[in-house]
C-alpha positions as CSV (number, residue, x, y, z in Angstrom):
1,M,99.9,100.0,86.4
2,T,100.9,101.1,89.9
3,F,98.8,100.7,93.0
4,A,98.2,104.4,93.3
5,S,97.1,104.6,89.6
6,Q,94.8,101.6,89.9
7,L,93.1,103.2,92.9
8,Q,92.9,106.6,91.3
9,Q,91.3,105.1,88.2
10,S,88.6,103.4,90.3
11,L,88.0,106.6,92.3
12,N,87.6,108.5,89.1
13,K,85.4,105.9,87.5
14,Y,82.8,106.1,90.3
15,A,83.2,109.8,91.3
16,G,79.8,111.4,91.5
17,T,77.9,108.2,91.2
18,A,74.3,108.9,92.2
19,I,72.4,106.7,94.6
20,S,69.0,105.9,93.1
21,P,65.9,106.7,95.2
22,K,64.9,103.0,94.8
23,A,68.2,101.9,96.4
24,L,67.6,104.3,99.3
25,Q,64.1,103.0,99.6
26,R,65.4,99.4,99.8
27,L,67.9,100.5,102.5
28,A,65.3,102.5,104.5
29,P,63.9,99.5,106.5
30,Y,67.4,98.9,107.9
31,N,68.4,102.4,108.8
32,H,67.4,101.9,112.5
33,F,69.8,98.9,112.7
34,I,72.6,100.8,111.0
35,T,72.1,103.8,113.4
36,Y,71.9,101.6,116.5
37,Y,74.8,99.2,115.8
38,S,77.1,101.9,114.5
39,Q,76.9,103.6,118.0
40,F,79.1,101.0,119.7
41,S,82.8,101.7,120.3
42,F,84.1,98.2,119.7
43,F,87.9,98.9,119.7
44,Q,88.6,102.4,120.8
45,P,86.6,104.7,123.2
46,R,84.5,107.3,121.4
47,H,85.5,106.0,117.9
48,K,82.5,104.5,116.1
49,V,81.9,103.6,112.5
50,S,80.0,106.1,110.4
51,P,76.5,105.0,109.7
52,D,76.8,106.5,106.3
53,F,79.9,104.4,105.6
54,I,77.9,101.3,106.5
55,R,75.1,102.5,104.3
56,A,77.5,103.0,101.4
57,L,79.1,99.6,101.9
58,I,75.7,97.8,102.0
59,L,74.5,99.7,98.8
60,A,77.8,98.7,97.1
61,E,77.7,95.1,98.2
62,S,74.1,94.0,98.1
63,N,72.1,97.0,96.8
64,G,70.0,96.7,100.0
65,D,68.9,93.1,99.4
66,P,69.0,91.1,102.7
67,R,68.8,87.8,100.7
68,A,71.7,88.6,98.4
69,V,74.3,85.8,97.9
70,S,77.5,86.4,96.0
71,S,79.2,84.0,93.6
72,K,81.7,83.3,96.4
73,G,78.9,82.6,99.0
74,A,78.9,85.9,100.9
75,K,75.5,86.5,102.3
76,G,73.1,89.3,103.3
77,L,73.2,93.0,103.3
78,G,76.9,93.3,103.9
79,Q,77.9,90.2,101.9
80,I,79.6,88.4,104.7
81,L,81.3,85.0,104.3
82,Y,80.1,82.5,106.9
83,T,83.6,81.8,108.2
84,T,84.3,85.5,108.7
85,G,80.9,86.1,110.2
86,K,81.2,83.1,112.6
87,Q,84.6,84.3,113.9
88,A,83.3,87.9,114.3
89,A,80.1,86.7,116.0
90,K,82.2,84.7,118.5
91,E,84.4,87.7,119.2
92,L,81.3,89.8,119.7
93,S,79.7,87.3,122.0
94,R,82.6,87.7,124.4
95,T,82.6,91.5,124.5
96,G,80.1,91.9,127.3
97,Y,77.9,94.0,125.1
98,T,74.2,93.3,125.0
99,F,72.6,94.1,121.7
100,R,68.9,94.7,121.0
101,L,67.5,92.2,118.5
102,V,70.5,89.9,118.5
103,R,70.9,87.4,121.3
104,K,74.3,86.5,122.7
105,Q,73.5,82.9,122.1
106,T,72.9,83.6,118.4
107,L,76.3,85.2,118.2
108,A,78.0,82.4,120.1
109,N,76.5,79.8,117.8
110,L,76.0,81.6,114.5
111,Q,74.4,79.6,111.8
112,E,74.9,80.4,108.1
113,D,71.3,81.4,107.6
114,D,71.7,83.9,110.4
115,L,73.6,86.1,107.9
116,F,70.2,86.8,106.2
117,D,68.9,88.4,109.3
118,P,69.4,92.1,108.8
119,A,70.0,92.8,112.5
120,V,72.7,90.1,112.7
121,N,74.3,91.1,109.4
122,I,74.4,94.8,110.1
123,L,75.8,94.2,113.6
124,L,78.6,92.0,112.2
125,T,79.2,94.5,109.4
126,C,79.6,97.4,111.9
127,Y,81.9,95.2,114.1
128,L,84.1,94.1,111.3
129,I,84.4,97.6,109.8
130,A,85.3,98.9,113.3
131,K,87.9,96.1,113.6
132,Y,89.5,96.8,110.2
133,N,89.3,100.6,110.8
134,Y,91.2,100.1,114.0
135,K,93.7,97.7,112.5
136,F,94.4,99.8,109.4
137,D,94.3,103.2,111.0
138,G,91.2,104.3,109.1
139,R,92.7,104.0,105.6
140,L,89.7,103.4,103.5
141,E,91.5,101.4,100.8
142,L,93.0,99.1,103.4
143,V,89.7,98.8,105.4
144,L,87.8,97.8,102.2
145,S,90.6,95.5,101.1
146,A,90.4,93.7,104.4
147,W,86.6,93.6,104.0
148,N,86.7,92.2,100.5
149,A,89.9,90.1,100.3
150,G,90.7,89.2,104.0
151,E,92.4,91.1,106.8
152,N,95.5,88.9,106.8
153,L,96.8,89.6,103.3
154,D,100.5,90.3,103.5
155,I,100.2,93.3,101.1
156,L,97.9,95.1,103.6
157,Q,100.6,94.9,106.2
158,E,102.8,96.8,103.7
159,G,100.2,99.6,103.5
160,K,99.0,98.6,100.0
161,H,95.5,97.8,99.0
162,A,94.5,94.4,97.6
163,P,95.3,94.2,93.9
164,Y,92.2,92.4,92.9
165,P,89.9,94.2,90.3
166,E,86.8,93.4,92.4
167,T,88.4,95.0,95.5
168,I,89.6,98.1,93.6
169,D,86.1,98.5,92.2
170,L,84.5,98.2,95.6
171,I,86.8,100.9,97.0
172,G,85.7,103.3,94.2
173,K,82.0,102.5,94.7
174,V,82.0,102.7,98.4
175,N,84.0,106.0,98.4
176,S,81.6,107.6,96.0
177,Y,78.4,106.4,97.8
178,Y,79.9,107.5,101.1
179,I,80.7,111.0,99.8
180,T,77.2,111.2,98.3
181,L,75.5,110.2,101.6
182,L,77.6,112.6,103.6
183,Q,76.7,115.4,101.2
184,E,73.0,114.6,101.6
185,G,73.3,115.8,105.2
186,F,72.3,112.7,107.2
187,P,72.4,113.6,110.9
188,A,75.7,113.1,112.7
189,S,75.9,111.3,116.0
190,G,77.8,114.0,117.8
191,T,80.8,111.7,118.4
192,K,83.8,111.1,116.3
193,D,82.8,108.9,113.4
194,V,85.5,107.1,111.5
195,L,84.9,105.1,108.4
């Protein structure tokens, strides 16, 4: 099966997937973090991550459970591996930004349990998605491949998504949830949102 057909199969599989009211309720306590941290332009002026994309990613990854742990040890709402989170936190601590509810010292010395803190996890999620969005020119399948399988995969540099079933599945889920959230008419920020 070709890369394109694998991706299309996943997109078709999840097309029109509804988001349950319970899932949206679980996510509701974290909407203010998502809205706030998605307002930062980390890599390019006036280019910010879409809060709805972050919501879709969190729903697909943890179903809104801040204590979620994957079989590979990814933690929290965005399902971040500690090594990835620690590197991102160090990068963020050097940006000069001051963030509400997350201290620079926490970022500079991120501990594994900090990934269960919704404010920390969502900030790191927004930062990493902005980074991958910038690095992969906003291509959803590459951004999510970097998210799920690592940003340094050689195949991503060739413009192809990661070939792993879990990654392909995630791309289909997030795409469907993102479209659903956009159609629900969540308020736009008035600036250019990308992924």
